[in-house]
PyMOL commands that place a pseudoatom at each C-alpha (Angstrom):
pseudoatom trace, name=CA, resn=MET, resi=1, chain=A, elem=C, hetatm=0, pos=[201.978, 64.426, -57.979]
pseudoatom trace, name=CA, resn=ASN, resi=2, chain=A, elem=C, hetatm=0, pos=[199.318, 66.047, -60.238]
pseudoatom trace, name=CA, resn=ALA, resi=3, chain=A, elem=C, hetatm=0, pos=[196.639, 68.502, -58.963]
pseudoatom trace, name=CA, resn=TYR, resi=4, chain=A, elem=C, hetatm=0, pos=[193.181, 67.079, -58.573]
pseudoatom trace, name=CA, resn=THR, resi=5, chain=A, elem=C, hetatm=0, pos=[191.104, 69.333, -61.033]
pseudoatom trace, name=CA, resn=ILE, resi=6, chain=A, elem=C, hetatm=0, pos=[187.371, 69.773, -61.380]
pseudoatom trace, name=CA, resn=ASN, resi=7, chain=A, elem=C, hetatm=0, pos=[187.517, 67.813, -64.514]
pseudoatom trace, name=CA, resn=ASN, resi=8, chain=A, elem=C, hetatm=0, pos=[189.048, 64.844, -62.388]
pseudoatom trace, name=CA, resn=PHE, resi=9, chain=A, elem=C, hetatm=0, pos=[186.220, 65.264, -60.044]
pseudoatom trace, name=CA, resn=ASN, resi=10, chain=A, elem=C, hetatm=0, pos=[183.478, 65.359, -62.780]
pseudoatom trace, name=CA, resn=ASN, resi=11, chain=A, elem=C, hetatm=0, pos=[185.073, 61.972, -64.168]
pseudoatom trace, name=CA, resn=ASP, resi=12, chain=A, elem=C, hetatm=0, pos=[185.048, 60.480, -60.764]
pseudoatom trace, name=CA, resn=PHE, resi=13, chain=A, elem=C, hetatm=0, pos=[181.538, 61.549, -59.784]
pseudoatom trace, name=CA, resn=PRO, resi=14, chain=A, elem=C, hetatm=0, pos=[179.480, 62.117, -62.939]
pseudoatom trace, name=CA, resn=ASP, resi=15, chain=A, elem=C, hetatm=0, pos=[176.122, 62.272, -60.846]
pseudoatom trace, name=CA, resn=ASN, resi=16, chain=A, elem=C, hetatm=0, pos=[174.931, 62.670, -57.200]
pseudoatom trace, name=CA, resn=ASP, resi=17, chain=A, elem=C, hetatm=0, pos=[174.581, 58.855, -57.079]
pseudoatom trace, name=CA, resn=SER, resi=18, chain=A, elem=C, hetatm=0, pos=[178.183, 57.978, -57.583]
pseudoatom trace, name=CA, resn=CYS, resi=19, chain=A, elem=C, hetatm=0, pos=[179.226, 60.565, -55.047]
pseudoatom trace, name=CA, resn=LEU, resi=20, chain=A, elem=C, hetatm=0, pos=[176.595, 59.266, -52.340]
pseudoatom trace, name=CA, resn=ASP, resi=21, chain=A, elem=C, hetatm=0, pos=[177.815, 55.735, -53.013]
pseudoatom trace, name=CA, resn=TRP, resi=22, chain=A, elem=C, hetatm=0, pos=[181.446, 56.896, -52.449]
pseudoatom trace, name=CA, resn=LEU, resi=23, chain=A, elem=C, hetatm=0, pos=[180.550, 58.794, -49.389]
pseudoatom trace, name=CA, resn=LYS, resi=24, chain=A, elem=C, hetatm=0, pos=[178.825, 55.922, -47.791]
pseudoatom trace, name=CA, resn=VAL, resi=25, chain=A, elem=C, hetatm=0, pos=[181.841, 53.662, -48.269]
pseudoatom trace, name=CA, resn=TYR, resi=26, chain=A, elem=C, hetatm=0, pos=[183.998, 56.420, -47.064]
pseudoatom trace, name=CA, resn=LYS, resi=27, chain=A, elem=C, hetatm=0, pos=[182.167, 57.322, -43.847]
pseudoatom trace, name=CA, resn=TYR, resi=28, chain=A, elem=C, hetatm=0, pos=[181.022, 53.890, -43.050]
pseudoatom trace, name=CA, resn=PRO, resi=29, chain=A, elem=C, hetatm=0, pos=[183.858, 51.266, -44.169]
pseudoatom trace, name=CA, resn=ASP, resi=30, chain=A, elem=C, hetatm=0, pos=[182.590, 48.548, -41.890]
pseudoatom trace, name=CA, resn=GLY, resi=31, chain=A, elem=C, hetatm=0, pos=[178.759, 49.045, -42.678]
pseudoatom trace, name=CA, resn=ILE, resi=32, chain=A, elem=C, hetatm=0, pos=[175.847, 51.273, -41.336]
pseudoatom trace, name=CA, resn=VAL, resi=33, chain=A, elem=C, hetatm=0, pos=[174.584, 50.650, -37.902]
pseudoatom trace, name=CA, resn=CYS, resi=34, chain=A, elem=C, hetatm=0, pos=[170.859, 50.819, -37.574]
pseudoatom trace, name=CA, resn=LYS, resi=35, chain=A, elem=C, hetatm=0, pos=[169.870, 53.703, -35.110]
pseudoatom trace, name=CA, resn=ASN, resi=36, chain=A, elem=C, hetatm=0, pos=[166.187, 52.858, -34.919]
pseudoatom trace, name=CA, resn=ASN, resi=37, chain=A, elem=C, hetatm=0, pos=[165.822, 51.654, -31.276]
pseudoatom trace, name=CA, resn=LYS, resi=38, chain=A, elem=C, hetatm=0, pos=[162.541, 49.649, -32.332]
pseudoatom trace, name=CA, resn=CYS, resi=39, chain=A, elem=C, hetatm=0, pos=[164.579, 47.607, -35.136]
pseudoatom trace, name=CA, resn=LYS, resi=40, chain=A, elem=C, hetatm=0, pos=[165.502, 44.111, -34.371]
pseudoatom trace, name=CA, resn=ARG, resi=41, chain=A, elem=C, hetatm=0, pos=[168.853, 44.766, -35.519]
pseudoatom trace, name=CA, resn=TYR, resi=42, chain=A, elem=C, hetatm=0, pos=[169.219, 48.153, -33.478]
pseudoatom trace, name=CA, resn=GLY, resi=43, chain=A, elem=C, hetatm=0, pos=[172.854, 49.060, -32.707]
pseudoatom trace, name=CA, resn=LYS, resi=44, chain=A, elem=C, hetatm=0, pos=[174.241, 46.420, -35.081]
pseudoatom trace, name=CA, resn=VAL, resi=45, chain=A, elem=C, hetatm=0, pos=[175.786, 46.981, -38.614]
pseudoatom trace, name=CA, resn=THR, resi=46, chain=A, elem=C, hetatm=0, pos=[172.983, 46.099, -40.995]
pseudoatom trace, name=CA, resn=PRO, resi=47, chain=A, elem=C, hetatm=0, pos=[172.429, 46.071, -44.838]
pseudoatom trace, name=CA, resn=HIS, resi=48, chain=A, elem=C, hetatm=0, pos=[171.147, 49.307, -46.181]
pseudoatom trace, name=CA, resn=HIS, resi=49, chain=A, elem=C, hetatm=0, pos=[169.120, 50.089, -49.585]
pseudoatom trace, name=CA, resn=ARG, resi=50, chain=A, elem=C, hetatm=0, pos=[168.761, 53.494, -51.396]
pseudoatom trace, name=CA, resn=ILE, resi=51, chain=A, elem=C, hetatm=0, pos=[165.615, 55.239, -50.948]
pseudoatom trace, name=CA, resn=LYS, resi=52, chain=A, elem=C, hetatm=0, pos=[164.410, 56.088, -54.201]
pseudoatom trace, name=CA, resn=GLY, resi=53, chain=A, elem=C, hetatm=0, pos=[163.876, 59.685, -55.078]
pseudoatom trace, name=CA, resn=ARG, resi=54, chain=A, elem=C, hetatm=0, pos=[165.969, 60.688, -51.763]
pseudoatom trace, name=CA, resn=MET, resi=55, chain=A, elem=C, hetatm=0, pos=[169.702, 61.168, -51.240]
pseudoatom trace, name=CA, resn=CYS, resi=56, chain=A, elem=C, hetatm=0, pos=[169.792, 58.697, -48.476]
pseudoatom trace, name=CA, resn=TYR, resi=57, chain=A, elem=C, hetatm=0, pos=[169.895, 55.005, -47.346]
pseudoatom trace, name=CA, resn=SER, resi=58, chain=A, elem=C, hetatm=0, pos=[167.403, 52.981, -45.087]
pseudoatom trace, name=CA, resn=CYS, resi=59, chain=A, elem=C, hetatm=0, pos=[167.924, 49.794, -43.077]
pseudoatom trace, name=CA, resn=ASP, resi=60, chain=A, elem=C, hetatm=0, pos=[166.815, 46.557, -44.744]
pseudoatom trace, name=CA, resn=TYR, resi=61, chain=A, elem=C, hetatm=0, pos=[165.221, 45.421, -41.728]
pseudoatom trace, name=CA, resn=CYS, resi=62, chain=A, elem=C, hetatm=0, pos=[163.225, 48.296, -40.464]
pseudoatom trace, name=CA, resn=GLY, resi=63, chain=A, elem=C, hetatm=0, pos=[162.917, 50.458, -43.664]
for i in range(1, 63): cmd.bond("trace and resi %d" % i, "trace and resi %d" % (i + 1))
show_as sticks, trace
zoom trace
């Protein structure tokens, strides 16, 4: 097995967006649960979208 080098890392994650997308899939393999108790989909897995200019995701239903 070869060592994972900084060059491997830079190839796998050329920018912050690719890293954040990988983390989302790794941390939430079944999808992200909405934690906003005012959302009609509270406590359920919901589609989430990236917030432009920020390193985060937001629920498609409540924003």
